N, CA, C and O atoms as CSV, one atom per row, in Angstrom:
chain,resi,resn,atom,element,x,y,z
A,1,UNK,N,N,5.585,-35.234,11.020
A,1,UNK,CA,C,5.338,-33.808,11.189
A,1,UNK,C,C,4.662,-34.258,12.822
A,1,UNK,O,O,4.418,-35.254,13.503
A,2,UNK,N,N,4.577,-32.769,12.862
A,2,UNK,CA,C,4.493,-31.706,14.802
A,2,UNK,C,C,3.271,-32.304,14.510
A,2,UNK,O,O,2.667,-32.648,13.494
A,3,UNK,N,N,3.067,-32.324,15.885
A,3,UNK,CA,C,1.330,-32.468,16.527
A,3,UNK,C,C,0.907,-30.913,16.934
A,3,UNK,O,O,1.705,-30.311,17.654
A,4,UNK,N,N,-0.354,-30.202,16.496
A,4,UNK,CA,C,-0.145,-28.926,17.152
A,4,UNK,C,C,-1.052,-28.956,18.899
A,4,UNK,O,O,-1.972,-29.459,19.543
A,5,UNK,N,N,-0.013,-28.073,18.923
A,5,UNK,CA,C,-0.431,-27.973,20.802
A,5,UNK,C,C,-1.664,-27.941,21.100
A,5,UNK,O,O,-2.072,-28.660,22.013
A,6,UNK,N,N,-2.631,-27.000,20.311
A,6,UNK,CA,C,-3.978,-26.590,20.534
A,6,UNK,C,C,-5.050,-28.128,21.105
A,6,UNK,O,O,-5.387,-28.486,22.234
A,7,UNK,N,N,-5.314,-28.701,19.767
A,7,UNK,CA,C,-6.240,-29.549,19.061
A,7,UNK,C,C,-5.360,-30.438,19.292
A,7,UNK,O,O,-5.851,-30.994,20.275
A,8,UNK,N,N,-3.762,-31.312,18.931
A,8,UNK,CA,C,-2.576,-32.042,18.696
A,8,UNK,C,C,-3.438,-33.125,17.466
A,8,UNK,O,O,-3.746,-34.302,17.651
A,9,UNK,N,N,-3.653,-32.404,16.378
A,9,UNK,CA,C,-4.046,-32.769,15.136
A,9,UNK,C,C,-2.370,-32.368,14.356
A,9,UNK,O,O,-1.723,-31.378,14.697
A,10,UNK,N,N,-2.147,-32.847,13.843
A,10,UNK,CA,C,-1.212,-32.853,12.430
A,10,UNK,C,C,-1.062,-31.081,11.979
A,10,UNK,O,O,-1.256,-30.523,10.899
A,11,UNK,N,N,-0.770,-30.713,12.896
A,11,UNK,CA,C,-0.082,-29.138,11.880
A,11,UNK,C,C,0.173,-29.744,10.061
A,11,UNK,O,O,0.891,-30.548,9.467
A,12,UNK,N,N,-0.593,-29.058,9.841
A,12,UNK,CA,C,0.378,-29.223,7.957
A,12,UNK,C,C,0.979,-28.061,7.477
A,12,UNK,O,O,1.862,-28.236,6.637
A,13,UNK,N,N,0.663,-26.684,7.873
A,13,UNK,CA,C,1.405,-25.409,7.651
A,13,UNK,C,C,2.600,-25.179,8.689
A,13,UNK,O,O,2.812,-25.809,9.725
A,14,UNK,N,N,3.546,-23.793,7.981
A,14,UNK,CA,C,4.328,-23.449,9.183
A,14,UNK,C,C,4.050,-22.283,9.960
A,14,UNK,O,O,4.712,-21.752,10.851
A,15,UNK,N,N,2.645,-21.902,9.318
A,15,UNK,CA,C,2.451,-20.287,9.952
A,15,UNK,C,C,0.761,-20.957,10.757
A,15,UNK,O,O,0.227,-20.357,11.689
A,16,UNK,N,N,0.441,-21.670,10.419
A,16,UNK,CA,C,-1.217,-22.210,11.417
A,16,UNK,C,C,-1.607,-24.371,10.786
A,16,UNK,O,O,-1.377,-25.271,9.980
A,17,UNK,N,N,-2.345,-23.908,12.060
A,17,UNK,CA,C,-2.518,-25.529,12.093
A,17,UNK,C,C,-4.215,-26.181,11.371
A,17,UNK,O,O,-5.360,-26.055,11.805
A,18,UNK,N,N,-4.001,-26.457,10.879
A,18,UNK,CA,C,-5.636,-26.654,9.397
A,18,UNK,C,C,-6.796,-26.601,10.294
A,18,UNK,O,O,-7.614,-25.688,10.404
A,19,UNK,N,N,-6.742,-27.687,10.900
A,19,UNK,CA,C,-7.186,-28.239,12.124
A,19,UNK,C,C,-8.141,-27.031,12.990
A,19,UNK,O,O,-9.348,-26.824,13.118
A,20,UNK,N,N,-6.843,-26.363,13.506
A,20,UNK,CA,C,-8.234,-25.408,14.841
A,20,UNK,C,C,-7.756,-24.312,14.387
A,20,UNK,O,O,-7.620,-23.489,15.292
A,21,UNK,N,N,-7.309,-23.786,12.959
A,21,UNK,CA,C,-7.012,-22.671,12.954
A,21,UNK,C,C,-6.398,-21.850,13.530
A,21,UNK,O,O,-6.693,-20.671,13.338
A,22,UNK,N,N,-4.907,-22.337,14.793
A,22,UNK,CA,C,-4.018,-21.769,15.347
A,22,UNK,C,C,-3.069,-21.136,14.667
A,22,UNK,O,O,-2.292,-21.739,13.927
A,23,UNK,N,N,-3.032,-19.425,14.915
A,23,UNK,CA,C,-2.062,-19.316,14.596
A,23,UNK,C,C,-0.561,-19.401,15.298
A,23,UNK,O,O,-0.461,-18.990,16.454
A,24,UNK,N,N,0.501,-19.880,14.683
A,24,UNK,CA,C,1.912,-20.343,14.721
A,24,UNK,C,C,3.097,-19.163,15.155
A,24,UNK,O,O,3.706,-18.991,16.210
A,25,UNK,N,N,3.130,-18.466,13.891
A,25,UNK,CA,C,3.927,-17.562,12.847
A,25,UNK,C,C,3.319,-16.197,12.346
A,25,UNK,O,O,2.850,-16.061,11.216
A,26,UNK,N,N,3.342,-15.732,12.788
A,26,UNK,CA,C,2.514,-14.387,11.849
A,26,UNK,C,C,3.096,-14.500,10.260
A,26,UNK,O,O,4.291,-14.436,9.970
A,27,UNK,N,N,1.733,-14.725,9.077
A,27,UNK,CA,C,1.975,-14.943,7.645
A,27,UNK,C,C,2.643,-13.811,6.675
A,27,UNK,O,O,3.124,-13.659,5.552
A,28,UNK,N,N,2.414,-13.292,7.588
A,28,UNK,CA,C,3.408,-11.661,6.776
A,28,UNK,C,C,4.756,-11.921,6.606
A,28,UNK,O,O,5.562,-11.978,7.536
A,29,UNK,N,N,5.102,-12.133,5.050
A,29,UNK,CA,C,6.875,-11.589,4.845
A,29,UNK,C,C,7.547,-10.971,5.831
A,29,UNK,O,O,8.531,-11.502,6.346
A,30,UNK,N,N,7.081,-9.749,6.215
A,30,UNK,CA,C,8.090,-8.669,6.576
A,30,UNK,C,C,7.992,-9.140,8.150
A,30,UNK,O,O,9.026,-9.125,8.818
A,31,UNK,N,N,6.942,-9.494,8.652
A,31,UNK,CA,C,7.097,-10.149,10.153
A,31,UNK,C,C,7.475,-10.884,10.952
A,31,UNK,O,O,8.178,-10.813,11.959
A,32,UNK,N,N,6.611,-12.098,10.092
A,32,UNK,CA,C,7.266,-13.328,10.890
A,32,UNK,C,C,6.854,-13.362,12.348
A,32,UNK,O,O,7.061,-14.522,12.706
A,33,UNK,N,N,6.267,-12.511,13.590
A,33,UNK,CA,C,6.659,-12.549,14.698
A,33,UNK,C,C,6.107,-13.656,14.941
A,33,UNK,O,O,5.321,-14.136,14.123
A,34,UNK,N,N,6.532,-14.555,16.614
A,34,UNK,CA,C,6.655,-15.994,16.515
A,34,UNK,C,C,5.077,-15.089,17.720
A,34,UNK,O,O,5.250,-14.066,18.383
A,35,UNK,N,N,3.807,-15.841,17.642
A,35,UNK,CA,C,2.767,-16.314,18.200
A,35,UNK,C,C,2.852,-16.924,19.951
A,35,UNK,O,O,3.167,-18.056,20.320
A,36,UNK,N,N,2.601,-16.174,20.484
A,36,UNK,CA,C,2.962,-17.057,22.092
A,36,UNK,C,C,1.773,-17.787,22.510
A,36,UNK,O,O,1.848,-18.885,23.061
A,37,UNK,N,N,0.017,-16.837,22.103
A,37,UNK,CA,C,-0.924,-16.949,22.672
A,37,UNK,C,C,-1.489,-18.018,21.424
A,37,UNK,O,O,-1.807,-17.373,20.425
A,38,UNK,N,N,-1.684,-19.553,21.268
A,38,UNK,CA,C,-3.026,-19.259,20.165
A,38,UNK,C,C,-3.887,-19.128,20.018
A,38,UNK,O,O,-4.363,-19.637,19.003
A,39,UNK,N,N,-4.743,-18.351,20.908
A,39,UNK,CA,C,-5.641,-17.832,20.400
A,39,UNK,C,C,-6.376,-16.342,19.924
A,39,UNK,O,O,-7.524,-15.897,19.959
A,40,UNK,N,N,-4.828,-15.760,19.388
A,40,UNK,CA,C,-4.697,-14.239,19.320
A,40,UNK,C,C,-5.565,-13.791,18.244
A,40,UNK,O,O,-5.994,-14.546,17.371
A,41,UNK,N,N,-5.768,-12.779,18.308
A,41,UNK,CA,C,-7.398,-12.725,17.215
A,41,UNK,C,C,-5.938,-11.504,15.928
A,41,UNK,O,O,-6.396,-11.158,14.839
A,42,UNK,N,N,-4.879,-11.189,16.165
A,42,UNK,CA,C,-4.544,-10.636,15.312
A,42,UNK,C,C,-2.768,-10.383,15.842
A,42,UNK,O,O,-2.600,-10.120,17.033
A,43,UNK,N,N,-1.582,-10.470,14.969
A,43,UNK,CA,C,-0.426,-9.732,15.564
A,43,UNK,C,C,0.027,-8.813,16.474
A,43,UNK,O,O,-0.093,-7.593,16.365
A,44,UNK,N,N,0.728,-9.611,17.681
A,44,UNK,CA,C,0.956,-7.883,18.010
A,44,UNK,C,C,1.668,-7.247,17.377
A,44,UNK,O,O,1.258,-6.086,17.387
A,45,UNK,N,N,2.858,-7.391,16.599
A,45,UNK,CA,C,3.814,-6.533,16.298
A,45,UNK,C,C,3.369,-5.805,14.599
A,45,UNK,O,O,3.634,-4.619,14.406
A,46,UNK,N,N,2.730,-6.601,13.532
A,46,UNK,CA,C,1.710,-5.473,12.485
A,46,UNK,C,C,0.908,-5.369,12.301
A,46,UNK,O,O,0.566,-4.731,11.306
A,47,UNK,N,N,-0.234,-6.108,13.406
A,47,UNK,CA,C,-1.719,-5.801,13.212
A,47,UNK,C,C,-2.537,-6.672,12.875
A,47,UNK,O,O,-3.756,-6.818,12.963
A,48,UNK,N,N,-1.233,-7.539,12.257
A,48,UNK,CA,C,-2.797,-8.656,11.197
A,48,UNK,C,C,-3.418,-9.102,11.905
A,48,UNK,O,O,-3.050,-9.577,12.979
A,49,UNK,N,N,-5.220,-9.036,11.204
A,49,UNK,CA,C,-6.572,-9.835,11.767
A,49,UNK,C,C,-6.563,-10.933,10.943
A,49,UNK,O,O,-6.951,-10.902,9.775
A,50,UNK,N,N,-5.974,-12.271,11.717
A,50,UNK,CA,C,-5.450,-13.417,11.397
A,50,UNK,C,C,-6.685,-14.220,10.358
A,50,UNK,O,O,-6.712,-14.896,9.330
A,51,UNK,N,N,-7.753,-13.587,11.487
A,51,UNK,CA,C,-9.413,-15.056,10.673
A,51,UNK,C,C,-9.768,-14.458,9.413
A,51,UNK,O,O,-10.429,-15.105,8.601
A,52,UNK,N,N,-9.307,-13.021,9.122
A,52,UNK,CA,C,-9.165,-13.470,7.570
A,52,UNK,C,C,-8.053,-12.930,6.699
A,52,UNK,O,O,-7.826,-12.626,5.528
A,53,UNK,N,N,-7.611,-12.961,7.614
A,53,UNK,CA,C,-6.178,-13.879,6.355
A,53,UNK,C,C,-5.949,-15.115,6.778
A,53,UNK,O,O,-4.828,-15.221,7.275
A,54,UNK,N,N,-6.660,-16.223,6.776
A,54,UNK,CA,C,-6.791,-17.377,7.231
A,54,UNK,C,C,-7.954,-18.162,6.427
A,54,UNK,O,O,-7.715,-19.244,5.890
A,55,UNK,N,N,-8.760,-17.775,6.396
A,55,UNK,CA,C,-10.385,-17.833,5.521
A,55,UNK,C,C,-10.361,-17.174,4.264
A,55,UNK,O,O,-10.575,-17.645,3.147
A,56,UNK,N,N,-10.179,-16.449,4.478
A,56,UNK,CA,C,-9.918,-15.555,3.303
A,56,UNK,C,C,-9.231,-14.692,2.111
A,56,UNK,O,O,-9.554,-14.201,1.029
A,57,UNK,N,N,-7.768,-14.830,3.189
A,57,UNK,CA,C,-6.642,-14.347,2.508
A,57,UNK,C,C,-6.296,-12.880,2.514
A,57,UNK,O,O,-5.230,-12.437,2.085
A,58,UNK,N,N,-7.221,-12.193,3.004
A,58,UNK,CA,C,-7.602,-11.246,3.259
A,58,UNK,C,C,-6.457,-10.116,3.951
A,58,UNK,O,O,-6.070,-10.847,4.862
A,59,UNK,N,N,-5.886,-9.198,4.080
A,59,UNK,CA,C,-5.124,-8.126,4.994
A,59,UNK,C,C,-5.181,-7.326,5.470
A,59,UNK,O,O,-4.484,-6.327,5.293
A,60,UNK,N,N,-6.288,-7.518,6.484
A,60,UNK,CA,C,-6.540,-6.388,7.720
A,60,UNK,C,C,-5.469,-5.908,8.743
A,60,UNK,O,O,-4.473,-6.241,9.385
A,61,UNK,N,N,-5.922,-5.383,8.597
A,61,UNK,CA,C,-6.505,-4.527,10.442
A,61,UNK,C,C,-7.261,-3.706,10.898
A,61,UNK,O,O,-8.063,-3.179,10.127
A,62,UNK,N,N,-7.237,-3.180,12.890
A,62,UNK,CA,C,-8.367,-2.902,13.084
A,62,UNK,C,C,-7.829,-1.394,13.299
A,62,UNK,O,O,-6.652,-1.369,13.659
A,63,UNK,N,N,-8.299,-0.432,13.189
A,63,UNK,CA,C,-7.391,1.293,13.050
A,63,UNK,C,C,-7.929,1.000,15.263
A,63,UNK,O,O,-8.789,0.477,15.971
A,64,UNK,N,N,-6.823,1.693,15.333
A,64,UNK,CA,C,-7.008,1.888,16.847
A,64,UNK,C,C,-8.391,3.300,17.439
A,64,UNK,O,O,-8.673,3.446,18.629
A,65,UNK,N,N,-8.794,3.828,16.730
A,65,UNK,CA,C,-8.769,4.684,16.870
A,65,UNK,C,C,-10.916,4.293,16.868
A,65,UNK,O,O,-11.672,4.451,17.827
A,66,UNK,N,N,-11.176,3.941,15.878
A,66,UNK,CA,C,-12.323,3.562,15.440
A,66,UNK,C,C,-12.364,2.272,15.179
A,66,UNK,O,O,-13.073,1.901,14.244
A,67,UNK,N,N,-11.683,1.401,15.874
A,67,UNK,CA,C,-11.272,-0.113,15.580
A,67,UNK,C,C,-12.637,-0.579,14.046
A,67,UNK,O,O,-13.495,-1.459,14.099
A,68,UNK,N,N,-12.378,0.292,12.979
A,68,UNK,CA,C,-12.937,-0.252,11.984
A,68,UNK,C,C,-11.826,-1.555,11.014
A,68,UNK,O,O,-10.688,-1.960,11.254
A,69,UNK,N,N,-12.692,-1.851,10.031
A,69,UNK,CA,C,-11.416,-2.358,9.570
A,69,UNK,C,C,-10.696,-2.154,8.273
A,69,UNK,O,O,-11.121,-2.148,7.118
A,70,UNK,N,N,-9.536,-1.996,8.747
A,70,UNK,CA,C,-8.539,-1.307,6.884
A,70,UNK,C,C,-7.485,-2.182,6.961
A,70,UNK,O,O,-6.945,-2.757,7.906
A,71,UNK,N,N,-7.221,-2.160,5.269
A,71,UNK,CA,C,-6.300,-2.270,4.482
A,71,UNK,C,C,-4.251,-2.926,5.627
A,71,UNK,O,O,-4.029,-2.046,6.459
A,72,UNK,N,N,-3.757,-3.420,5.655
A,72,UNK,CA,C,-2.630,-3.299,6.188
A,72,UNK,C,C,-1.487,-2.571,5.605
A,72,UNK,O,O,-0.466,-2.766,6.264
A,73,UNK,N,N,-1.300,-1.714,4.477
A,73,UNK,CA,C,-0.853,-1.364,3.855
A,73,UNK,C,C,-1.365,0.292,3.974
A,73,UNK,O,O,-0.734,1.318,3.718
A,74,UNK,N,N,-2.274,0.171,4.294
A,74,UNK,CA,C,-2.379,1.801,4.643
A,74,UNK,C,C,-1.774,3.163,5.463
A,74,UNK,O,O,-1.909,3.204,6.686
A,75,UNK,N,N,-1.425,3.742,5.088
A,75,UNK,CA,C,-1.021,4.904,5.964
A,75,UNK,C,C,-2.057,5.344,6.810
A,75,UNK,O,O,-1.880,4.841,7.919
A,76,UNK,N,N,-3.365,6.276,6.775
A,76,UNK,CA,C,-4.704,6.480,7.092
A,76,UNK,C,C,-5.858,5.551,7.277
A,76,UNK,O,O,-6.357,4.646,6.607
A,77,UNK,N,N,-6.056,6.011,8.235
A,77,UNK,CA,C,-7.746,5.165,8.237
A,77,UNK,C,C,-8.722,5.810,7.464
A,77,UNK,O,O,-8.880,6.994,7.762
A,78,UNK,N,N,-9.436,5.366,6.541
A,78,UNK,CA,C,-10.387,5.750,5.315
A,78,UNK,C,C,-11.479,7.157,5.982
A,78,UNK,O,O,-11.984,8.189,5.540
A,79,UNK,N,N,-11.400,6.142,7.740
A,79,UNK,CA,C,-13.653,6.080,8.112
A,79,UNK,C,C,-12.986,6.956,9.500
A,79,UNK,O,O,-13.947,7.420,10.114
A,80,UNK,N,N,-12.219,7.174,9.902
A,80,UNK,CA,C,-11.758,8.087,10.729
A,80,UNK,C,C,-10.704,9.208,10.342
A,80,UNK,O,O,-10.865,10.360,10.747
A,81,UNK,N,N,-9.786,8.905,9.668
A,81,UNK,CA,C,-8.670,10.340,9.400
A,81,UNK,C,C,-7.631,9.666,10.192
A,81,UNK,O,O,-6.732,10.497,10.069
A,82,UNK,N,N,-7.147,8.750,10.905
A,82,UNK,CA,C,-6.434,8.657,11.969
A,82,UNK,C,C,-5.105,8.238,11.181
A,82,UNK,O,O,-5.216,7.590,10.141
A,83,UNK,N,N,-3.902,8.591,11.652
A,83,UNK,CA,C,-2.893,8.280,11.049
A,83,UNK,C,C,-1.813,6.890,11.508
A,83,UNK,O,O,-1.271,6.920,12.612
A,84,UNK,N,N,-1.562,5.634,10.494
A,84,UNK,CA,C,-1.342,4.372,11.235
A,84,UNK,C,C,0.232,5.014,10.972
A,84,UNK,O,O,0.937,4.561,11.874
A,85,UNK,N,N,1.175,6.045,9.924
A,85,UNK,CA,C,2.442,5.666,10.010
A,85,UNK,C,C,2.015,7.398,9.976
A,85,UNK,O,O,0.905,7.929,9.937
A,86,UNK,N,N,3.663,8.109,10.015
A,86,UNK,CA,C,3.908,9.742,9.382
A,86,UNK,C,C,3.984,9.422,7.530
A,86,UNK,O,O,4.514,8.543,6.850
A,87,UNK,N,N,3.212,10.560,7.243
A,87,UNK,CA,C,3.134,10.373,5.407
A,87,UNK,C,C,5.062,11.101,5.261
A,87,UNK,O,O,5.558,11.111,4.135
A,88,UNK,N,N,5.727,11.513,6.211
A,88,UNK,CA,C,7.187,12.337,5.900
A,88,UNK,C,C,7.816,11.526,6.422
A,88,UNK,O,O,8.702,11.007,5.743
A,89,UNK,N,N,7.683,11.202,7.430
A,89,UNK,CA,C,9.507,9.973,7.407
A,89,UNK,C,C,8.870,8.250,8.018
A,89,UNK,O,O,9.591,7.442,8.605
A,90,UNK,N,N,7.623,8.062,7.737
A,90,UNK,CA,C,6.640,6.700,8.220
A,90,UNK,C,C,7.154,6.135,9.447
A,90,UNK,O,O,7.469,4.964,9.663
A,91,UNK,N,N,7.193,7.114,10.206
A,91,UNK,CA,C,7.459,6.199,11.598
A,91,UNK,C,C,5.738,5.950,12.424
A,91,UNK,O,O,4.815,6.764,12.459
A,92,UNK,N,N,5.771,5.024,12.810
A,92,UNK,CA,C,4.913,4.963,13.793
A,92,UNK,C,C,4.234,5.574,14.341
A,92,UNK,O,O,4.880,6.378,15.014
A,93,UNK,N,N,2.519,5.755,14.550
A,93,UNK,CA,C,2.052,6.493,15.285
A,93,UNK,C,C,1.484,5.443,15.969
A,93,UNK,O,O,0.853,4.443,15.627
A,94,UNK,N,N,1.949,6.020,17.279
A,94,UNK,CA,C,1.252,4.885,18.759
A,94,UNK,C,C,0.404,5.729,19.180
A,94,UNK,O,O,-0.591,5.020,19.030
A,95,UNK,N,N,-0.112,6.965,19.709
A,95,UNK,CA,C,-0.847,7.062,20.258
A,95,UNK,C,C,-2.116,7.787,19.147
A,95,UNK,O,O,-1.930,8.104,17.972
A,96,UNK,N,N,-3.103,7.886,19.750
A,96,UNK,CA,C,-4.492,7.990,19.012
A,96,UNK,C,C,-4.797,9.653,19.607
A,96,UNK,O,O,-4.112,10.242,18.771
A,97,UNK,N,N,-5.074,10.190,20.033
A,97,UNK,CA,C,-4.461,11.438,20.341
A,97,UNK,C,C,-3.312,11.952,20.232
A,97,UNK,O,O,-2.839,12.454,21.251
A,98,UNK,N,N,-2.387,11.991,18.762
A,98,UNK,CA,C,-1.135,12.234,18.818
A,98,UNK,C,C,-0.905,14.350,17.680
A,98,UNK,O,O,-1.568,14.405,16.644
A,99,UNK,N,N,-0.742,14.602,17.748
A,99,UNK,CA,C,-0.808,16.130,16.895
A,99,UNK,C,C,0.374,15.942,15.991
A,99,UNK,O,O,0.345,16.011,14.762
A,100,UNK,N,N,1.385,15.703,16.723
A,100,UNK,CA,C,2.394,15.974,15.798
A,100,UNK,C,C,2.797,14.104,15.671
A,100,UNK,O,O,2.091,13.202,16.122
A,101,UNK,N,N,3.849,13.975,15.081
A,101,UNK,CA,C,4.874,13.303,14.262
A,101,UNK,C,C,6.091,13.281,15.549
A,101,UNK,O,O,6.794,14.291,15.549
A,102,UNK,N,N,6.471,12.057,16.834
A,102,UNK,CA,C,7.657,12.843,18.142
A,102,UNK,C,C,8.462,12.539,17.274
A,102,UNK,O,O,9.514,12.969,17.748
A,103,UNK,N,N,8.741,12.013,16.158
A,103,UNK,CA,C,10.470,11.670,15.497
A,103,UNK,C,C,10.834,13.445,14.802
A,103,UNK,O,O,11.682,14.286,15.099
A,104,UNK,N,N,9.536,13.404,13.624
A,104,UNK,CA,C,9.906,14.780,13.554
A,104,UNK,C,C,9.019,15.878,12.956
A,104,UNK,O,O,9.259,16.667,12.042
A,105,UNK,N,N,8.332,15.776,13.437
A,105,UNK,CA,C,7.375,16.800,13.704
A,105,UNK,C,C,6.048,17.527,13.521
A,105,UNK,O,O,5.320,18.375,14.037
A,106,UNK,N,N,6.216,16.290,11.971
A,106,UNK,CA,C,4.838,16.815,11.349
A,106,UNK,C,C,3.840,16.667,11.527
A,106,UNK,O,O,3.547,15.520,11.862
A,107,UNK,N,N,2.836,17.565,11.437
A,107,UNK,CA,C,1.462,18.179,11.649
A,107,UNK,C,C,0.343,16.659,11.019
A,107,UNK,O,O,0.031,16.303,9.882
A,108,UNK,N,N,-0.019,16.046,12.547
A,108,UNK,CA,C,-0.883,14.837,11.337
A,108,UNK,C,C,-2.217,15.235,11.672
A,108,UNK,O,O,-3.083,14.370,11.803
A,109,UNK,N,N,-2.485,16.481,11.828
A,109,UNK,CA,C,-4.261,16.900,12.204
A,109,UNK,C,C,-4.691,16.644,10.844
A,109,UNK,O,O,-5.483,15.745,11.129
A,110,UNK,N,N,-4.768,16.732,9.733
A,110,UNK,CA,C,-5.037,16.977,8.763
A,110,UNK,C,C,-5.632,15.462,7.858
A,110,UNK,O,O,-5.999,15.547,6.686
């Protein structure tokens, strides 16, 4: 078996070390991003919070606007109503101050 580069213990799985809980590959099936920093708290590609997933198998992300936990499959923040994805075309909204979708022009203010 391989050893964990962080704690040198036997690595139990493909995605994270069971001893120190360092994540190596994002465990989301559609993502699979390689995590170069073992101290990372979230996936750089999909935003999955690793601590909640490794301990409780909860699929959460942090809202970039209000910093509260949301479900990863949610299209809109429940607290501040920020759109993660455009409701029309599904394009990712990258700016917290976006008033419309950069791809299709859908109004994101409501």
